[in-house]
N, C-alpha and C positions, 0 to 999 in steps of 0.2 A: 505493499499500499503505501503510496505518494506521502512524502511528510509535507508540512504546512510550507515549508519554502519552498519545495519541489511544485507544489501546486500554484504557490503565487507567481514563481519563476515562469510557470509554464500557461499560467491560465489568465494572469491579470497585469498589470504593469506596477505594481508595486515595486518601491526601490527595495533594497537589501536591508536599509536600517528599518523601513515600515514591517518585513517581513519578521524579523526578529523581535519589533516591539510585539506584534501578533502572536509570537511565539511566547514570549514572555506572559501573556495575558493567558496562553491556552496551559500555561504551565501551573497558573495561579488560580483559574475559575472554577474549581471545584467547590471552593467555598461560595462563590457566588450561586450555583446552582441549586446547594443545599440552603442558602438561607431564602432563595426564592421559591423554592419546593418544584423547580420546573426545568426543562431541558433547555439548555444553550446551544444555538448554533452561531458559529462566526463565518458571516459571507464578506466576499469583497467581489467588485464589478469586473465582469468580465472584459479583458483588454479590447476594446474597439466597441464595445456594446455598454459603456458606461451608464448605469440608469436603466437599463432594459433586460440584462441578465446578469446573475450573479452566480457564483460558485462557492459552495459550503467548504472552508478552509478547514475547521476543526469542529468539533463537539462535545457536549459531555452531560452525561447524565446525572441527575440527584441520588445522593444516599439517602435522603429525607422523604421521598415520596416515589412514585410510579414514573416510569418514561413514556412518553409518547412514541419513542422512536426506537423500537426494537432492533430496527436494522440499522448498517454502518451508513450515515449520511455524506459523510467526507466525500467529495469529489462530485457531489450531485450538483446539477446546474438549473436552477430555478430564475424563472422570466417575470417581469411585470404582471403579465396576465394572469398568473398562479398567485403571484404575491404583491398585489397593487401598494400595499403597504411601505414594504421595503424600498420599492423604488420611490415613492413619493418621500420618505424620510431620507434616502440619499441627497434628492434634489435640494430639500429645504434645510436639511442639516438639522433639524431638531428632534428630540425623543417623541415617538408616536406610539399609541395603543391602537388594536383593533380586533376585529374577529376576522379569521382567515381559515383555511382549508388546511389539516394537517399535510404536511409534502408527502408526495407519493401516497396517498392514503385518500380514496373515495369515498365521500361521505362523511369523514371525522372532520370536527371543527376543533380549533384552539383559541386562545386569548393569546395573542402576541402583543409583546413589547420589543420595539425596533428602537437599538439606542446606538449614536452615531459612536462610533470610536476614533478619536483624535490623537494625531501623532504628528509633531513638527508643525502644529498650526493649522494643519487640515485635516479633514475627514479621509480616512483611509480603508475602513472598514464598518461594518455595521454587527451587532452582536443582539440577537434576537432571544427574547425569553417565550418561551411556549410551553403553555399549560393548559390542562383541559379543561373546557369549559366549565364553571361552577354553576350549581344550584342555587346560590342566594343563601349559602349556610352561614353563618356568622363567624367569623375568626376568632381564635382564641388570643389570649396573651402573646403567648409566644410567635405565633404568626405573625400577628400585627408588628411585634417587636423586629422579628425577622426581614418582613416586608420593608420596612422603615429602613432596615440598615442596607438593605441591598438596593433600596433607590438612592441613598449616601453615594453607592459604590457607581451607581448608574450616573448619577451626576460627575463624578470624577473621570468615569470613562469620557464624557461628554467634553471633559475639560479638559483630558489628555493627561491627567495627574493620576492615573492607574491604567496598565500596573506600575507599580514603582520601578524607577531604572537600578540596574545593577544586576539583573536575573531574576529567576525565582523565589519566592516569597521563604521558604524555609525548606528543611531536608524531608526525606521521605518520612520521617516519624514525627511529623509536624501533626499538632491538632487538626482536629478537622469541627465543623460546626456541630454535628453529632455528639461529641465529647465533652462540650460544655462552653457556654458563651456566656460572657460580662460585658452589656454595654453602658461604656463609660461617657461621660460629658467632660468637658474641660478642665474641669477641676478635679479630676478623678473619683468624682461622686458615680457609685455604681445605680444607672437609670433599670435596668433589668439584669437580674441572674436566672439562669436557666437550670432546669431541675437538675442537669448532670452536673453544672455548674458547683451550685449547692452541694452535690453529693462531694466532690471534689474536695470543697472548703471542708467540709466534714473532715473530710479523711486527713486534712492538714491539721485538724485539733481546732477549728474556726467555727463556731456554732450561732454566733451574733447572724442577724438576720444583714446581710450586707445590702440589700436594697435601699436606695437612700442615703447612704454611708460612704465616707472616702474610704479608699481600701486601707489606709494607713490605720485608720479609727478601727477597723475589723481584724487586724495584726496581719494585713497582707503587704510587704515590701513594694511599694510603688514607683522604683527606680525604674524599672524597665518600661513603665507608662511614661515618666518624665522624658528619659532618654528619645522614646518613639516620638513624644510631641516636639523635643528640641530639634531633632535631626528631621521629622518629617518622614520619616521610613520606620518600616517594622523593626519590630526589636524582636529576639528568641531569648528566653531566660528561663533555666530549670531551677526549681527550689526544692530541696528535701526538708522534710521534716522526720527525723528518726528514719524507717523504713519506706516512708512514701515518698516518692519522687513527682513531682508536678510539672510538667512542661508546658510553659505560657508563651504566646506569642500576642506582641501587641501589633494592632495594624491600625495605625491614626485614621481618620476621617477627616479629607480634605476638603475645604470650599476655598475657592481661589487660591488655593496653594498653601494655606493656612489650616493647621490643625484644629478640629471643631468637634473633638469625642473622639473615642475609640472605640476597636472590636477588640476585644479580650479572648482570646480561646485559649482553653484549659484542658490538658490531657494527661490523665493518669499514667505514668509509665514506670511505676513501681516494679510490675512484672519483668518488663526488658529489663530494665536495670538489675535486677535479681540474676536474670540469666546471660547479661553482660558479664558480671562478677563471675558467675559460675564460669563461663567461658574464658575469662581470664584467668582465673586459677587454674582450669584444665590446661590451658596452653603453658602458663608458668610449669606446671608438673610435667607436661611432656618436654620442654626445653630443657629441663633440670634432668630428666632421663637420657637425652641426649649427650647433654654433659658428662653427666657419670658414663656414659658407654664410651665416650670419648678418652675420657681420662683412664678407663680400665685398658682398651684398646692401645693407649700410649706405653701403660703398663707393662703389658704383654709384649710389645716393640722392646722395650728397654731389656726386660728378663731374657729374650731371645738373642738382643745384642750382647748382655754379659755372658750368656752362654757361647755365643760365637769366638768371644776371646779365648774360651778355654778349648777349642777346638783347633787341631795339627791339620786336620784333613783340609785342602781347599776346597773341595767340591763339597762338604758339609758346611763351611764357613759361607760359601757361595748362595747354598740353598737358604741358611737362614738369612743371609742379608736380603736374598729377595722375598722371603716371607715378610721381612720388616717392613719392605717396600708395599705391598700388597694392605699390611695392615694400617700402615699411615695413611694411604689413600681413602680407606674405608673409615678411620677418622677423621679426616678432614672433611667429611661429608657432616658426621654427627656433629662436628665442632661448630659449622656453618647452621644447621638445624637448630643448635642449640642458643643462635643469636637471632633466628629468623620466626617470624610469625606463621604458624601454618605448617604444612608439611609438604612444603616445595623449598627449592633449592636454587637460588641464581647461581646456574652453572659455572659462568665466566668466572666469577669468586673462587672458584675451586680448581680450575683447570691450571693457573698460573703458580700457586703454592704446591700442586701435584708435580708440574714440571720440575720446580725447585728440588723437590724430593728425589726424583731421577735423578736431575743434575748433580745434586751433592753426592750421591751412590755411586755415580758411573763414569763421572770425568776426572780423568788423570792428566799427569803431565804430558805425557806423548798420545792424548786423544782432547783435541778441541774440537768441541761440538756446539754449535751454537741453536738454542732452541728459539722458536718462534711462535708465538699464539695468535691466531687470526680468527675474528668473528666470536659471535657469542649467541648460543643459542635459546637465551634467555632462562626463564625458570622452570624447571623440570622437577615432577614428582620423585621425593624420596627411593621409591621403588624401581624410579629410573637412574636417578643418579649415581646412587651407591655401586650397582655394578657397572656402571659406563664408566665411574673413576677407576675402578679396577682394572677394565678393559684397558684405557688409556695408559695407566701405568705398564700394563705389559706389554703396549705396544711400543710405547717407547725405551721401553728395558731391551725388546728386541731390535728396535733400529740401530740402536748404540752398539749393542754387542754383536750382532749378525750384518750389520750395513757396514761397519767401520772397524773390522777384525784386528786383533794384535797379531801382525804377522811375523813378529820376533826380530824384525830387522833395526829397530830403534829409532825408527822415524818418527816424526811426529804427523800424526793425521789429523786434519782440518775438514770439516764437514757442517752440513746443517741439517736438522729435524724441524719441519714447519707441521703445527697442528692446527686445522682450518675447521670453523665449528659453524652449523648456520642451521635455522629452522626454515622447512618448508612443509607448508602447511599443517599435517598433525607429525611431522618426523624430525627427528635431530638427526642430521646429516655430517659426519666427521669424517676428515681425509687426515691420515698420519703420512707424510711424505719426506723423503731423506736424500740425498744425494752419495749415497754409498753405494757398495759392490753391486747391489740388487740381489734378487731370488737366484738360488741356485737352478740347473737345470733342470725340468722335469717337477718344479716344487707344485704342491697342491696343499692350500692350508687345510682342506677336508681330509686330508690322509697323514700330515705331518703329525709326529707322534711326540714333538717336546711339550713339556708342562705347560710353559707360557702359551701357546697356542691353543692347547688344548683346553685351557681355561678361558681365553678369548671366544673359542667357537662355543664352548659352553655357554656361558654367559649372554654372549649376543644372540644365537639362533634360540637356545632353548629359554633363558629366564627373560629376554628382553623381545624375543619373537621377531629381531631383525635379521639383517642381511649383512655379510661381510665378503669382499673380494679383494685380491691382491694380484700385484703385477708388478712388472718391472719397467720403469719408466723413467730412464737416467738415474736410478736408484730403486728404491723401493715404493710403490703409493698401494695403501691400504684404505680401502673404502667403507664404512661404515652408514648404514641407514636402520634408525631405531625408531618404532612407533612411540609417539608420546600423546598420545588420543585425548587423555585426562589431563594433561597438562595446562594449566591456565595460562593465557596469552597476557604477559605483564611488559608493558614498555619500561625502560629504564632510561632514567637521563643520562 
């Protein structure tokens, strides 16, 4: 489905700034739909047919009442024959009210209020409030107050002071009208408190009748209200009383750009905060486990190094050194997980210290090898990062030992090994390339019996369900493709 900006670009003459303004409105207008108990449509004139045909750029349904539009209306074209009211309002630039057919439905009527949306001193769109025709039922106090507040916002749309500049009003967990409403005048006196707002106040230990009193007089901090009035912009604040957490959002109601009252939305987020604390505690526990695993692995590596010093057999010493490098590569992953939230690892931060581990253990005075790391596959799940780190350790070790063998001549060998990492769709693609002597004639990774390649083959093909190819290309080139379908796409600066 096309976005609001795409629809505006393809159907209208709206500028980019106008479209962004309407996008801010569409991000904030769920509150308006709830206040007027009605569907809201956002329409703009079709290019070349201004005042005659309009395209629906966005719609929102109320959570406080039933909807007139079960179908998606975005992208629908409406003409002045079907809706003469919106054509008239567009031409005169004034708020209009009338009776009209429900768009796309035969025989059903709606009460429609068309409100010009101003931006940059001109009308750029129309917002229509579409409600089922009433039977003369007398409105209750809550409905009367909510309609009054909606009319205040309608006036702000007409004046171009709503939506507020600087983006959407608040985050996803922001309070909605149904969570609780306090309607304030310019002196922070409560003109109306909805039943849910009264319940929130009770949970905060405030049992006095708030209506007709200042917030500060009933024991509620009004700093957020004063800040919102001073800035003529919404302010969000969270208040805590014991185990109770209440999220407040203060939205100033403007007249000619000056605050003249405010809408205060209240939401009890105590359960959300309790779950947040549980998640933080769980995350801290998991990170502590990774930290302890890392420490234990380092202890094992140290014990193996001590054991190696007591051995006289060169083969036994080499075997222990290789085991130490494998253990240290796994420890690097756990060390990173101990400092990262979640179960993913920024693999680019692992590969460089991993290369240093290999470099420290294998480079000697008669073997000068330069290591280069290129690219970054981003964040990988721990279940991918751990075996992949071991695989790279083995491949780097093989590249040095077999690509640049000691021929006993005493000559200094110089060369390079490059590790290239990239992310392609849902795969990590890794190349380990060197300028060494290349592979022996008839070599195949599938039949190689060395322990290092056996570990690589098992981890890549069995544990990671990946692919591995090796060939001589001015040296040796090892190519890996590892699926990471469950890894999140995280862009790092």
